N, C-alpha and C positions, 0 to 999 in steps of 0.2 A: 250286048255287047260285052263280050268277055274281055278281060284284062290279060296283056301279055306280059309275063314274066321273064325278065333277061338276067343272067348270072352277074352278081355282084363281084368285080375283080378286088384283089388285095386283102381280102379277109385274112387275118392273122390266126394261124391255127394253133392250139396246144396239144403237143403229144399227149394222148391219154395216160400213159403210164406214169407222166410228170404229176398227174393230178389224183394219185393214190393207186387204186388197183388197176392194173392191165386188163385190157379187154380183149376177148377173144374175136370181136367182130370190127371194133372201131378203133382205127389209128390215131385221129385227131379231131377236134372240134375248135369252132370258133365263131365270133359273135360280132355283127357290125351293128351299132346302136344306130345309126343314122337311118339305115334301111330296115332296121329291126328281122335281120337274117341271120339264121343259125347256118353254119356251114358244119356238114358231118363228112369226114373221109374216112372210108371204109378200108380194111386190110386188103381186099381185093382190088384196090386202086381207083374204084368209083367213088366219086364226090357228088353229094347233093345239098341242095340249098333250100331251107324252109323259111317262106315268107310269112311277116306278121307277128314274130315271135317276140316276147317281151324279155327284156334284161333278166327278169326274175326267173323266167323259165329256163334261160341259158344257166343261169347260177345255180339251179335245182339240177340240171343236167350234169353240170361239171361236178356235184357233190355226189350223184347218184351212185350206188354200190355196183350197179351192173348199167353201164351207159347204154349197151344194145337192148336191154328190155326197155329203160326208160325213152329211147328213141321210137321204139315200136309203140309203145304204151300213151305217149305224150305228145310226139311230133309227126310220125309218118303220117297216119291217116287224120290228123287234127288241121293241118296248114297245106297251103300250095307248095308243093315240091317240085324242083326242077334239078335235072342232072348237069352238072357242071362238065363241059368238054373241052 
């Protein structure tokens, strides 16, 4: 039986440009510690949540020189991802 994932509402996002280097792909990122969910809002307006992510991973994401490369290498294919609609 597969687990169904539902979007977590109310995750506070930080604009990427306030975290250092602006991203050409990602507008904002946020984390919910209770549910261990990283939320990523892309510049194209699409938003995704990755489930089962540690706080440490999110801190690395925040510090990453390239948020897009980090997302693709360490989040996108590593965790269950849903689009937030």
